[in-house]
A tleap script that builds the chain and sets N, CA, C and O, in Angstrom:
source leaprc.protein.ff14SB
mol = sequence {
  NMET VAL ASP GLU GLU ASN THR LEU VAL LEU
  THR ASP GLU ASP GLY ASN GLU HIE GLN PHE
  SER LEU LEU ASP PHE PHE GLU VAL ASP GLU
  GLN GLU TYR ALA ILE LEU LEU PRO LEU GLU
  GLU ASP THR GLU GLU ALA ILE ILE LEU LYS
  VAL GLY LEU ASP ASP ASN GLY GLU GLU ILE
  LEU TYR GLU ILE GLU ASP ASP GLU GLU TRP
  GLU ALA VAL ALA ALA ALA TRP GLN ALA ALA
  MET LEU GLU ASP ASP ASP GLU GLU ASN GLU
  CGLU
}
set mol.1.N position { 12.816 -14.495 -26.438 }
set mol.1.CA position { 12.990 -13.328 -27.295 }
set mol.1.C position { 12.537 -12.071 -26.562 }
set mol.1.O position { 11.401 -12.025 -26.090 }
set mol.2.N position { 13.387 -11.049 -26.452 }
set mol.2.CA position { 13.057 -9.839 -25.726 }
set mol.2.C position { 13.068 -8.664 -26.697 }
set mol.2.O position { 13.997 -8.524 -27.492 }
set mol.3.N position { 12.044 -7.821 -26.637 }
set mol.3.CA position { 12.088 -6.629 -27.488 }
set mol.3.C position { 12.338 -5.393 -26.653 }
set mol.3.O position { 12.590 -5.520 -25.455 }
set mol.4.N position { 12.281 -4.223 -27.219 }
set mol.4.CA position { 12.621 -2.978 -26.547 }
set mol.4.C position { 11.722 -2.704 -25.346 }
set mol.4.O position { 12.134 -1.988 -24.433 }
set mol.5.N position { 10.551 -3.232 -25.318 }
set mol.5.CA position { 9.573 -2.957 -24.277 }
set mol.5.C position { 9.626 -3.970 -23.141 }
set mol.5.O position { 8.698 -4.039 -22.335 }
set mol.6.N position { 10.681 -4.745 -23.066 }
set mol.6.CA position { 10.834 -5.798 -22.046 }
set mol.6.C position { 9.698 -6.852 -22.090 }
set mol.6.O position { 9.235 -7.336 -21.056 }
set mol.7.N position { 9.288 -7.172 -23.276 }
set mol.7.CA position { 8.250 -8.183 -23.452 }
set mol.7.C position { 8.919 -9.471 -23.944 }
set mol.7.O position { 9.689 -9.462 -24.904 }
set mol.8.N position { 8.609 -10.567 -23.266 }
set mol.8.CA position { 9.144 -11.871 -23.628 }
set mol.8.C position { 8.041 -12.697 -24.248 }
set mol.8.O position { 6.897 -12.626 -23.799 }
set mol.9.N position { 8.339 -13.450 -25.230 }
set mol.9.CA position { 7.411 -14.432 -25.800 }
set mol.9.C position { 8.014 -15.815 -25.536 }
set mol.9.O position { 9.070 -16.156 -26.069 }
set mol.10.N position { 7.334 -16.594 -24.717 }
set mol.10.CA position { 7.842 -17.909 -24.365 }
set mol.10.C position { 6.904 -18.965 -24.937 }
set mol.10.O position { 5.693 -18.755 -25.008 }
set mol.11.N position { 7.463 -20.096 -25.342 }
set mol.11.CA position { 6.692 -21.193 -25.893 }
set mol.11.C position { 6.616 -22.316 -24.883 }
set mol.11.O position { 7.642 -22.761 -24.367 }
set mol.12.N position { 5.397 -22.784 -24.592 }
set mol.12.CA position { 5.240 -23.890 -23.622 }
set mol.12.C position { 5.500 -25.238 -24.290 }
set mol.12.O position { 5.781 -25.311 -25.487 }
set mol.13.N position { 5.399 -26.300 -23.495 }
set mol.13.CA position { 5.677 -27.671 -24.013 }
set mol.13.C position { 4.670 -28.107 -25.081 }
set mol.13.O position { 4.935 -29.070 -25.801 }
set mol.14.N position { 3.524 -27.428 -25.207 }
set mol.14.CA position { 2.518 -27.779 -26.231 }
set mol.14.C position { 2.697 -26.933 -27.487 }
set mol.14.O position { 1.950 -27.096 -28.452 }
set mol.15.N position { 3.689 -26.022 -27.485 }
set mol.15.CA position { 3.948 -25.200 -28.652 }
set mol.15.C position { 3.151 -23.890 -28.639 }
set mol.15.O position { 3.181 -23.161 -29.630 }
set mol.16.N position { 2.456 -23.573 -27.572 }
set mol.16.CA position { 1.683 -22.382 -27.469 }
set mol.16.C position { 2.568 -21.198 -27.000 }
set mol.16.O position { 3.367 -21.340 -26.074 }
set mol.17.N position { 2.411 -20.068 -27.637 }
set mol.17.CA position { 3.207 -18.887 -27.263 }
set mol.17.C position { 2.455 -18.061 -26.230 }
set mol.17.O position { 1.237 -17.901 -26.311 }
set mol.18.N position { 3.204 -17.534 -25.249 }
set mol.18.CA position { 2.656 -16.678 -24.209 }
set mol.18.C position { 3.524 -15.461 -24.033 }
set mol.18.O position { 4.751 -15.547 -24.049 }
set mol.19.N position { 2.872 -14.314 -23.862 }
set mol.19.CA position { 3.618 -13.072 -23.715 }
set mol.19.C position { 3.715 -12.666 -22.227 }
set mol.19.O position { 2.759 -12.792 -21.462 }
set mol.20.N position { 4.900 -12.179 -21.858 }
set mol.20.CA position { 5.158 -11.768 -20.480 }
set mol.20.C position { 5.900 -10.455 -20.511 }
set mol.20.O position { 6.658 -10.163 -21.436 }
set mol.21.N position { 5.660 -9.661 -19.465 }
set mol.21.CA position { 6.468 -8.451 -19.235 }
set mol.21.C position { 7.572 -8.849 -18.265 }
set mol.21.O position { 7.299 -9.416 -17.206 }
set mol.22.N position { 8.830 -8.552 -18.627 }
set mol.22.CA position { 9.949 -8.794 -17.757 }
set mol.22.C position { 10.045 -7.727 -16.689 }
set mol.22.O position { 10.336 -6.567 -16.980 }
set mol.23.N position { 9.801 -8.122 -15.458 }
set mol.23.CA position { 9.830 -7.161 -14.359 }
set mol.23.C position { 11.251 -6.975 -13.790 }
set mol.23.O position { 11.650 -5.860 -13.451 }
set mol.24.N position { 12.003 -8.079 -13.691 }
set mol.24.CA position { 13.302 -7.969 -13.050 }
set mol.24.C position { 14.077 -9.277 -13.257 }
set mol.24.O position { 13.506 -10.356 -13.415 }
set mol.25.N position { 15.396 -9.124 -13.247 }
set mol.25.CA position { 16.332 -10.247 -13.093 }
set mol.25.C position { 16.973 -10.068 -11.742 }
set mol.25.O position { 17.290 -8.937 -11.374 }
set mol.26.N position { 17.181 -11.131 -10.979 }
set mol.26.CA position { 17.916 -11.038 -9.746 }
set mol.26.C position { 18.583 -12.326 -9.421 }
set mol.26.O position { 18.259 -13.358 -10.008 }
set mol.27.N position { 19.528 -12.298 -8.480 }
set mol.27.CA position { 20.354 -13.451 -8.181 }
set mol.27.C position { 20.152 -13.895 -6.731 }
set mol.27.O position { 20.074 -13.061 -5.829 }
set mol.28.N position { 20.069 -15.200 -6.512 }
set mol.28.CA position { 20.013 -15.814 -5.202 }
set mol.28.C position { 20.951 -16.976 -5.226 }
set mol.28.O position { 20.853 -17.847 -6.091 }
set mol.29.N position { 21.884 -17.003 -4.261 }
set mol.29.CA position { 22.860 -18.060 -4.140 }
set mol.29.C position { 23.600 -18.339 -5.487 }
set mol.29.O position { 23.783 -19.486 -5.894 }
set mol.30.N position { 23.997 -17.267 -6.125 }
set mol.30.CA position { 24.782 -17.363 -7.390 }
set mol.30.C position { 24.015 -17.929 -8.555 }
set mol.30.O position { 24.616 -18.332 -9.551 }
set mol.31.N position { 22.669 -17.973 -8.457 }
set mol.31.CA position { 21.806 -18.436 -9.565 }
set mol.31.C position { 20.886 -17.256 -9.942 }
set mol.31.O position { 20.352 -16.553 -9.085 }
set mol.32.N position { 20.730 -17.078 -11.256 }
set mol.32.CA position { 19.941 -15.975 -11.749 }
set mol.32.C position { 18.471 -16.419 -11.976 }
set mol.32.O position { 18.208 -17.550 -12.384 }
set mol.33.N position { 17.542 -15.508 -11.702 }
set mol.33.CA position { 16.124 -15.750 -11.871 }
set mol.33.C position { 15.473 -14.554 -12.561 }
set mol.33.O position { 15.969 -13.430 -12.488 }
set mol.34.N position { 14.362 -14.819 -13.225 }
set mol.34.CA position { 13.597 -13.772 -13.902 }
set mol.34.C position { 12.193 -13.703 -13.289 }
set mol.34.O position { 11.562 -14.722 -13.007 }
set mol.35.N position { 11.731 -12.466 -13.094 }
set mol.35.CA position { 10.359 -12.255 -12.599 }
set mol.35.C position { 9.555 -11.743 -13.797 }
set mol.35.O position { 9.901 -10.740 -14.419 }
set mol.36.N position { 8.483 -12.456 -14.095 }
set mol.36.CA position { 7.700 -12.167 -15.295 }
set mol.36.C position { 6.231 -12.003 -14.899 }
set mol.36.O position { 5.732 -12.683 -14.002 }
set mol.37.N position { 5.554 -11.082 -15.592 }
set mol.37.CA position { 4.132 -10.856 -15.422 }
set mol.37.C position { 3.397 -11.249 -16.698 }
set mol.37.O position { 3.645 -10.664 -17.752 }
set mol.38.N position { 2.491 -12.236 -16.624 }
set mol.38.CA position { 1.760 -12.594 -17.837 }
set mol.38.C position { 0.936 -11.443 -18.384 }
set mol.38.O position { 0.235 -10.774 -17.624 }
set mol.39.N position { 1.004 -11.199 -19.685 }
set mol.39.CA position { 0.274 -10.141 -20.321 }
set mol.39.C position { -1.084 -10.584 -20.813 }
set mol.39.O position { -1.979 -9.751 -20.957 }
set mol.40.N position { -1.270 -11.865 -21.077 }
set mol.40.CA position { -2.507 -12.341 -21.690 }
set mol.40.C position { -3.628 -12.592 -20.695 }
set mol.40.O position { -4.804 -12.599 -21.061 }
set mol.41.N position { -3.267 -12.794 -19.455 }
set mol.41.CA position { -4.276 -13.189 -18.466 }
set mol.41.C position { -4.621 -11.986 -17.578 }
set mol.41.O position { -3.845 -11.039 -17.447 }
set mol.42.N position { -5.810 -12.060 -16.977 }
set mol.42.CA position { -6.215 -11.014 -16.041 }
set mol.42.C position { -5.666 -11.398 -14.679 }
set mol.42.O position { -6.397 -11.864 -13.805 }
set mol.43.N position { -4.391 -11.197 -14.517 }
set mol.43.CA position { -3.719 -11.478 -13.229 }
set mol.43.C position { -2.635 -10.469 -12.992 }
set mol.43.O position { -2.010 -9.974 -13.930 }
set mol.44.N position { -2.417 -10.172 -11.770 }
set mol.44.CA position { -1.303 -9.326 -11.375 }
set mol.44.C position { -0.267 -10.139 -10.604 }
set mol.44.O position { 0.621 -9.575 -9.963 }
set mol.45.N position { -0.383 -11.464 -10.669 }
set mol.45.CA position { 0.561 -12.347 -9.993 }
set mol.45.C position { 1.696 -12.693 -10.914 }
set mol.45.O position { 1.512 -13.282 -11.979 }
set mol.46.N position { 2.888 -12.307 -10.472 }
set mol.46.CA position { 4.099 -12.554 -11.256 }
set mol.46.C position { 4.532 -14.022 -11.080 }
set mol.46.O position { 4.175 -14.693 -10.112 }
set mol.47.N position { 5.306 -14.473 -12.050 }
set mol.47.CA position { 5.910 -15.814 -11.950 }
set mol.47.C position { 7.431 -15.680 -11.920 }
set mol.47.O position { 8.004 -14.717 -12.429 }
set mol.48.N position { 8.039 -16.640 -11.331 }
set mol.48.CA position { 9.502 -16.665 -11.203 }
set mol.48.C position { 10.039 -17.867 -12.019 }
set mol.48.O position { 9.610 -19.004 -11.828 }
set mol.49.N position { 10.944 -17.591 -12.887 }
set mol.49.CA position { 11.589 -18.652 -13.695 }
set mol.49.C position { 13.111 -18.587 -13.462 }
set mol.49.O position { 13.688 -17.526 -13.224 }
set mol.50.N position { 13.710 -19.746 -13.540 }
set mol.50.CA position { 15.132 -19.860 -13.366 }
set mol.50.C position { 15.844 -19.638 -14.719 }
set mol.50.O position { 15.374 -20.117 -15.750 }
set mol.51.N position { 16.954 -18.926 -14.710 }
set mol.51.CA position { 17.747 -18.708 -15.897 }
set mol.51.C position { 18.817 -19.768 -15.940 }
set mol.51.O position { 19.572 -19.955 -14.986 }
set mol.52.N position { 18.872 -20.473 -17.084 }
set mol.52.CA position { 19.874 -21.514 -17.263 }
set mol.52.C position { 20.412 -21.501 -18.667 }
set mol.52.O position { 20.125 -20.590 -19.444 }
set mol.53.N position { 21.203 -22.521 -19.003 }
set mol.53.CA position { 21.758 -22.680 -20.333 }
set mol.53.C position { 21.258 -23.935 -20.956 }
set mol.53.O position { 21.146 -24.957 -20.279 }
set mol.54.N position { 20.945 -23.895 -22.252 }
set mol.54.CA position { 20.530 -25.103 -22.957 }
set mol.54.C position { 21.769 -25.838 -23.460 }
set mol.54.O position { 22.890 -25.415 -23.177 }
set mol.55.N position { 21.589 -26.914 -24.191 }
set mol.55.CA position { 22.699 -27.716 -24.704 }
set mol.55.C position { 23.624 -26.958 -25.628 }
set mol.55.O position { 24.778 -27.341 -25.822 }
set mol.56.N position { 23.105 -25.863 -26.206 }
set mol.56.CA position { 23.927 -25.050 -27.146 }
set mol.56.C position { 24.599 -23.851 -26.411 }
set mol.56.O position { 25.262 -23.028 -27.044 }
set mol.57.N position { 24.421 -23.767 -25.089 }
set mol.57.CA position { 24.977 -22.689 -24.333 }
set mol.57.C position { 24.190 -21.392 -24.388 }
set mol.57.O position { 24.687 -20.336 -23.997 }
set mol.58.N position { 22.950 -21.481 -24.880 }
set mol.58.CA position { 22.096 -20.273 -24.961 }
set mol.58.C position { 21.228 -20.205 -23.714 }
set mol.58.O position { 20.808 -21.226 -23.170 }
set mol.59.N position { 20.963 -18.954 -23.266 }
set mol.59.CA position { 20.148 -18.774 -22.064 }
set mol.59.C position { 18.689 -19.237 -22.316 }
set mol.59.O position { 18.117 -18.989 -23.378 }
set mol.60.N position { 18.121 -19.903 -21.320 }
set mol.60.CA position { 16.733 -20.336 -21.373 }
set mol.60.C position { 16.152 -20.047 -20.001 }
set mol.60.O position { 16.872 -19.908 -19.012 }
set mol.61.N position { 14.846 -19.961 -19.970 }
set mol.61.CA position { 14.083 -19.821 -18.750 }
set mol.61.C position { 13.301 -21.101 -18.505 }
set mol.61.O position { 12.689 -21.644 -19.425 }
set mol.62.N position { 13.317 -21.597 -17.242 }
set mol.62.CA position { 12.564 -22.807 -16.948 }
set mol.62.C position { 12.025 -22.773 -15.541 }
set mol.62.O position { 12.525 -22.036 -14.691 }
set mol.63.N position { 11.008 -23.568 -15.293 }
set mol.63.CA position { 10.361 -23.597 -13.997 }
set mol.63.C position { 11.295 -24.114 -12.893 }
set mol.63.O position { 12.166 -24.951 -13.131 }
set mol.64.N position { 11.090 -23.602 -11.713 }
set mol.64.CA position { 11.830 -24.059 -10.508 }
set mol.64.C position { 11.063 -25.289 -10.028 }
set mol.64.O position { 9.896 -25.178 -9.651 }
set mol.65.N position { 11.687 -26.434 -10.036 }
set mol.65.CA position { 11.006 -27.664 -9.629 }
set mol.65.C position { 11.115 -27.981 -8.136 }
set mol.65.O position { 10.271 -28.693 -7.592 }
set mol.66.N position { 12.142 -27.461 -7.475 }
set mol.66.CA position { 12.329 -27.759 -6.061 }
set mol.66.C position { 11.554 -26.726 -5.255 }
set mol.66.O position { 11.738 -25.524 -5.441 }
set mol.67.N position { 10.684 -27.195 -4.355 }
set mol.67.CA position { 9.813 -26.350 -3.547 }
set mol.67.C position { 10.631 -25.431 -2.626 }
set mol.67.O position { 10.316 -24.250 -2.480 }
set mol.68.N position { 11.673 -25.981 -2.012 }
set mol.68.CA position { 12.527 -25.182 -1.104 }
set mol.68.C position { 13.236 -24.078 -1.849 }
set mol.68.O position { 13.336 -22.953 -1.360 }
set mol.69.N position { 13.735 -24.400 -3.052 }
set mol.69.CA position { 14.389 -23.336 -3.865 }
set mol.69.C position { 13.411 -22.252 -4.240 }
set mol.69.O position { 13.728 -21.065 -4.168 }
set mol.70.N position { 12.190 -22.668 -4.650 }
set mol.70.CA position { 11.154 -21.709 -5.042 }
set mol.70.C position { 10.808 -20.787 -3.846 }
set mol.70.O position { 10.729 -19.568 -4.005 }
set mol.71.N position { 10.612 -21.351 -2.706 }
set mol.71.CA position { 10.295 -20.573 -1.509 }
set mol.71.C position { 11.396 -19.563 -1.171 }
set mol.71.O position { 11.120 -18.409 -0.840 }
set mol.72.N position { 12.644 -20.021 -1.260 }
set mol.72.CA position { 13.803 -19.147 -0.954 }
set mol.72.C position { 13.872 -17.988 -1.954 }
set mol.72.O position { 14.150 -16.854 -1.565 }
set mol.73.N position { 13.622 -18.265 -3.233 }
set mol.73.CA position { 13.693 -17.250 -4.275 }
set mol.73.C position { 12.543 -16.278 -4.135 }
set mol.73.O position { 12.739 -15.068 -4.247 }
set mol.74.N position { 11.333 -16.789 -3.889 }
set mol.74.CA position { 10.162 -15.913 -3.704 }
set mol.74.C position { 10.367 -14.975 -2.493 }
set mol.74.O position { 10.062 -13.784 -2.552 }
set mol.75.N position { 10.892 -15.552 -1.394 }
set mol.75.CA position { 11.135 -14.729 -0.203 }
set mol.75.C position { 12.181 -13.645 -0.489 }
set mol.75.O position { 12.025 -12.503 -0.056 }
set mol.76.N position { 13.241 -14.000 -1.213 }
set mol.76.CA position { 14.293 -13.041 -1.515 }
set mol.76.C position { 13.755 -11.923 -2.385 }
set mol.76.O position { 14.085 -10.759 -2.157 }
set mol.77.N position { 12.937 -12.241 -3.377 }
set mol.77.CA position { 12.366 -11.198 -4.255 }
set mol.77.C position { 11.420 -10.313 -3.492 }
set mol.77.O position { 11.422 -9.096 -3.674 }
set mol.78.N position { 10.588 -10.920 -2.615 }
set mol.78.CA position { 9.639 -10.137 -1.835 }
set mol.78.C position { 10.391 -9.186 -0.888 }
set mol.78.O position { 9.991 -8.034 -0.718 }
set mol.79.N position { 11.475 -9.670 -0.276 }
set mol.79.CA position { 12.288 -8.826 0.606 }
set mol.79.C position { 12.902 -7.675 -0.157 }
set mol.79.O position { 12.966 -6.547 0.333 }
set mol.80.N position { 13.361 -7.978 -1.383 }
set mol.80.CA position { 13.958 -6.920 -2.226 }
set mol.80.C position { 12.949 -5.852 -2.587 }
set mol.80.O position { 13.267 -4.664 -2.623 }
set mol.81.N position { 11.703 -6.297 -2.858 }
set mol.81.CA position { 10.631 -5.364 -3.186 }
set mol.81.C position { 10.279 -4.494 -1.977 }
set mol.81.O position { 10.041 -3.296 -2.132 }
set mol.82.N position { 10.244 -5.061 -0.808 }
set mol.82.CA position { 9.949 -4.313 0.417 }
set mol.82.C position { 11.055 -3.305 0.694 }
set mol.82.O position { 10.774 -2.190 1.133 }
set mol.83.N position { 12.306 -3.677 0.447 }
set mol.83.CA position { 13.437 -2.764 0.618 }
set mol.83.C position { 13.347 -1.615 -0.339 }
set mol.83.O position { 13.605 -0.471 0.035 }
set mol.84.N position { 12.972 -1.906 -1.614 }
set mol.84.CA position { 12.808 -0.838 -2.604 }
set mol.84.C position { 11.722 0.121 -2.162 }
set mol.84.O position { 11.869 1.338 -2.283 }
set mol.85.N position { 10.608 -0.438 -1.637 }
set mol.85.CA position { 9.490 0.452 -1.171 }
set mol.85.C position { 9.935 1.360 -0.001 }
set mol.85.O position { 9.566 2.532 0.085 }
set mol.86.N position { 10.734 0.767 0.880 }
set mol.86.CA position { 11.239 1.531 2.041 }
set mol.86.C position { 12.136 2.669 1.547 }
set mol.86.O position { 12.035 3.794 2.036 }
set mol.87.N position { 13.017 2.379 0.573 }
set mol.87.CA position { 13.890 3.407 0.059 }
set mol.87.C position { 13.154 4.506 -0.616 }
set mol.87.O position { 13.551 5.666 -0.504 }
set mol.88.N position { 12.063 4.188 -1.338 }
set mol.88.CA position { 11.264 5.197 -2.034 }
set mol.88.C position { 10.527 6.043 -1.036 }
set mol.88.O position { 10.355 7.239 -1.269 }
set mol.89.N position { 10.074 5.471 0.085 }
set mol.89.CA position { 9.349 6.231 1.066 }
set mol.89.C position { 10.295 7.179 1.866 }
set mol.89.O position { 9.858 8.198 2.401 }
set mol.90.N position { 11.558 6.823 1.928 }
set mol.90.CA position { 12.544 7.686 2.608 }
set mol.90.C position { 12.870 8.940 1.806 }
set mol.90.O position { 13.273 9.956 2.374 }
set mol.91.N position { 12.701 8.874 0.517 }
set mol.91.CA position { 13.072 9.982 -0.361 }
set mol.91.C position { 12.072 11.065 -0.368 }
set mol.91.O position { 12.250 12.066 -1.062 }
savepdb mol mol.pdb
quit
């Protein structure tokens, strides 16, 4: 569930709700991913979740289980952030 402020409320496997700020959506190898920052914890470390479809065809976010896929996605997002920083510094 997303509201106007780009805040997501996700429910874990134990039924606990957690709030996240949606930082970005991006695509790697034709697969979409979401970058989220936990709002409840004292951390500035973002998490990456894969965007997929459930049995009803509705979008869901879930963990990336393959280590190689996770590494590739994290590297792609980090490279995109460095590119954005470079563009801002040029202006």
